[in-house]
N, C-alpha and C positions, 0 to 999 in steps of 0.2 A: 203854910206853905213856907213860912220863915223859919219853923224848927226843922223841916226837912232840907232847907238848903243848909243850916247849920249843921246837920249831920254830916253831909257830904264835906264840909270843909275840913281838912286834916288839921290836928290839934297842933299846937306849937311844939309840944314835947315829940310827937312824932317826926315832926318837920325836922327837929334838931337832929334825931338820930337816924334818920333814912338818908342813905348817900345820892347824892345827884346822880341819875344813871349816866350822864355825859362825863362826868368827872370819873364814875367808877370804871367806865369804858377806856378812858384815855390813861388811867392808872394800870390798868390790865394791860394795855398796849405797850405802856412804858417797861413794865416788869417783863413781856414776851421778848421785847427789842433787847433788854439788857441781858436775859437769858440766853438768846441767839448769840450775842456778840460775844459773851463771855465763853459760850460753848465752841465759837468758831474763830476766835481771834488766836492767832499762833501766839501772840506774847502772853497771854493768860493762860494758855496751854503748854507754855514751855517749849514751842517748836523752834527748832534750828532752821535760820535762813541760810538759803542757798539759791544758786542760779544753774539751769541747765541751757546752753547753747545749742540750737539745731544748725544741720548744715544749709537749709534753706528755708524759704518762706512757708508759711501755715499751708498744709496740703496732707492729704490722707497718708503719706509716706510716713508722716509723724503723730498719726492718729492715737497711738497708745499713750503717748505722753500727755497730749491734751485731753483725752479721756479720763487719766488719773488725775490731773487736775481739777477739771469740771466735776467729777464725782467724789472728790475730796480723800483720794487713796494717799495722796502726799501728806496731807494734813493728818490723817487716821495713823500715818507711819510716822508721825513728830517731826515733819518737814515743812517748811514754809517755803515752797519751792517758785521761783521765778522761772519762766520759759520765755528764752529769748530767741525770736526767729533770726534764721541766717538771711544771707542774701549776696549780691554781688560785693558790697563793701563790709560785710560781716562774716568773717572767717571763723567758723567754729575753734579749730586749733589753735588759732592767734589768741582769741579771747581767754581760751582756758590757760594758756602760757602766760597771758599777763594778769591772770589773777581777777579777771572780770568775770568769771564764771568758775564755779568748782567742778561742774561735770559738763561733757560735751558729747555729741555724736560725731562718728567718722567713719569712713571707710577702714577697713583693717589695714591696708596698705599704708594709708595715711598714718594710722597708729604705729603701725611697725617703724615708719620712717620717722616720727616724731621722736619716738623712745630711742631711736639709734642716735638722734641727734640732741638728746637731752641727757643730764646728768644729775645725780643726788636728788634733793627734793623736787626739782623741777622735772625730773624723769616723767612721761606719759605713763599710765597704767591701765590696763583693759580691764574692765569690770564684767561686762555682758556682751555676748554677740547675738544679735537680733536677727540680721539677715544672713541665712546660711548658705542660700544659693544665688549666684548673681544674676542680677537683672539686665546687666548691660549686653548689648547686642550690636552687631553691623545690619545695617537694613540698605538693601538695594533694589532696583526694579526687576522683576520676573524676567522682562524682554531685555535686560542690559547683557546678556552673554555671558554673566558673573554666576556660574554654577556652583563653584566651592570658593573659600578664602584664596586659594593660590591663584586664582584668575584675577586677583585685584592688583596683580603686578603691573605696574606703569600705570594703574587707573587713579582717579582723583578721589581721595577719601576724606572727608571733612571728620575731624576729630576735636572734642574738647580738650581744656588743658589739664595739668595736675594729674591726680590719680587716675583719671579716666583714661590716660594714654597707656598706662602701664599694661593693661591686657592687649591692647592693640600691638604695641611696640614688642613684647614677647612673642605674639603669634608672628609677626611680620619677620622677627628674628629667626624663629624657629622654622619658617618656610623658605627663608632667604629671599623674600620678595620685597620690591622697594616701590611702594604706592606713592603717588604724589600727594603730600598731605597738606590740607587746607584748615584753617582755623574755624571752627563751629561756633555760632552764637548760641544763645538759649532757645532759639527756633530752628526748625528744618526747612527754613524758607529756602536756603540755597539748594538744597537736596530737591525740592519740590520744584525750583525753576530750572533745574536740569544742569545745575552748575557744579555738581558732584557726582559722582558714578555709586558713591556709597556713603552713609552716614551713620554716626552713633546714634543710639537712642537705648532709652531705658523701657524696658518691656512695659512697667506699671504707669508710664507717662508718655513719652515721645511717640511708642509705637501707637498707642490709642490715638493721638492727636492726628497721625496719619490716617487712621481707619476713619475718622470723624472728618477729615477733610475732602473725601470723595472717593479716596482709594479703597479697593477691597483686599482681603488677605490674600488672594489669588493674584493680585498685581503686584504683589511684594515677595522677595527672597530675604529671610533674615538667618544669620548666624550668630547664635547664642555661644559666648566665650565659654560657659559652663559645659557645653557639648565638644569643646575643643580642648579638653584637659587643663582649663585654663578658668576654673571655678575659683574666683577671689571672692570671699565673704566680704559683704559691705557694710551696712550700719551697724554700730557697735556703740556701747557706753563706755566713756573713758573719763578718768580723772588723773591728778597728780599724784605722785608718791608722797609728797607733804600733805596732802588731804587724806590720804589714806591711811598714814601713820597717825595723823594726829585724830581722826575720827572714824575709825571702821564702821561704827554703828550708823554714822550719817550716809556712808556709802552703800552700806545693806538696805537702809530704807529707803534710798533713791532707785535702787535697782529692783526690791522688792514691789514697791509701789508701782514702778515702769512695767514690770512684766505683767502685774495685775491689770494694769491699765490697758495693755495690749490683748490680753486674753478677753477682758470685757468687750473690748473693740469688736473682736471677731465674733464673739456671742451675740452680740447687739449691733450688728453693722448700720441700721438706720439711725439709731440712737447715736453712735460714734459720728455719722455723718452730719447730723444736726450739729454737734459740737465743734466738728471741723469746721464746716462752712460758716458758723458763727465767728470763729478766729479768722477766717478767711476774710470775712466782710470787715472786721475790725481793722484789719491790715490793709484794705482796701486792694485786695487781691481779686481778680476776675474770678467768678465761682460758675460752676458746672456740675451739678448733682452728679448727673450721668458720668462724667469723667473721673469724680472724686470715689464714686461705686466701683468703678473699674479699678482704680488705683488700689484702693483698700482690698479688694479680693485679690489681687495680684500680690500684695503684702502678705496676705496669708499664705498663699502659695510658695513664696520665697522665704517665710520664716518657719514655717510649718514642717517642712520634710524632715528636720532632724527628730520631730516628734515620732515619726514613724520607725525610727530606730532607736537607738540607745542614747541619744543625745538629748538632753532636755533644752528647752527653750532658754536660750542665755548662756550656754556653754561653748566655747570655742573648741573646736577639737584640733589637735596637733597635728594633724595631716593636712588640714587646711591652712594652719600657720606656716607650717614648712613650705607648701607649695607657693605662697606669697612672697615668705621670706627668699626663697630661692630665686625667684624671678626677679625681686627686688636686687639682688647681689649679681645675678647674671647680667641685667643691665647695665651694672656699674652705678647704680643709685644708691648702694650701699655698699662699704667695704667688709663689714661683718654684721649680720644681724642679731638683734639682743637674743637670749637665751628664752626659750618658750616659758619658763617656770617664772623669770623675773618679769616678762611682759604680762602675762595674763594671770590676774590674781582674783577672778571672779568666782572660782570654784567655791570658794567659802562662803558664798552669798547664795550658793543655787540649792541648798540642802533644806531649806524651810519649807512651809506649806506653800508660798508663793511661786515654788519652782516646779509644781507639777504642770501637767499636760494641758493643751487647749482643746476645746471642742472641736471635732473636725466636721 
């Protein structure tokens, strides 16, 4: 028995050569962590640091950017990109001008105004047009007696400030009508309480909140500005002249990865929603998957119409630019609009593999 017990005991030589299983596991784990860190570390990969500021808080309106970040598309393009959510006190165009972000999203009208008001290295440059079809609308109740925009004369209309007033002002001027304008908050509470005959709404956002508040589509009458010859493209990607001159490859990388993110979001909507909802929770923004799903679907509707024609995702058509520039000068907001070729410089970034179509 004693010899049998001795045979089962490992010899000293084997004990010295055989690694401890726990130590071997920890060593392998440390090596794996090191490999992951080296592969993903922007500094190790030589990635360029940059920041993109958005117009508003995290929501599906910006799904493509959050998807591109979460899936590593920016990192693969050589960019360590920080995404800065917008808000009441975070104005995208202001952070861009201050140099706190190298890229920003803005409405086309805002971009044209900023370009006209800046010169030299600080001049705003348009890199890519995302939203081709305006989502802005006026909404009124079906029983209000307002059957066409001209019927708004003398009625109370609540409007948001800044670029959101451009299309309403252009419409009222063209029709020669004079509604009583009320300031509109971030909600449609005033309209729902009957304090305004009509209100501003975005198709992908406030319109849906009306539907989930208990109103049916038949209870409402809507007027899309795009149907009134006032189709003003909205969200686009912008930078400053000095950034484009100093590092055109950085601009190309951000545009390319962003478009890739948008295509992925439209092709994998539920995964995109998971990413967006995660960012919303991090920002302590109220979350509704149903509402965000509606928003993402509408973003596809307003971003993809150009794909059905000869304009690829990201490109700005000069006819759209001219329409907005004419409205800005006609309303006296600009003395002279910048030349299209000086303003829109993204064409050079839309010829690569990431400029292709999006699955319909």
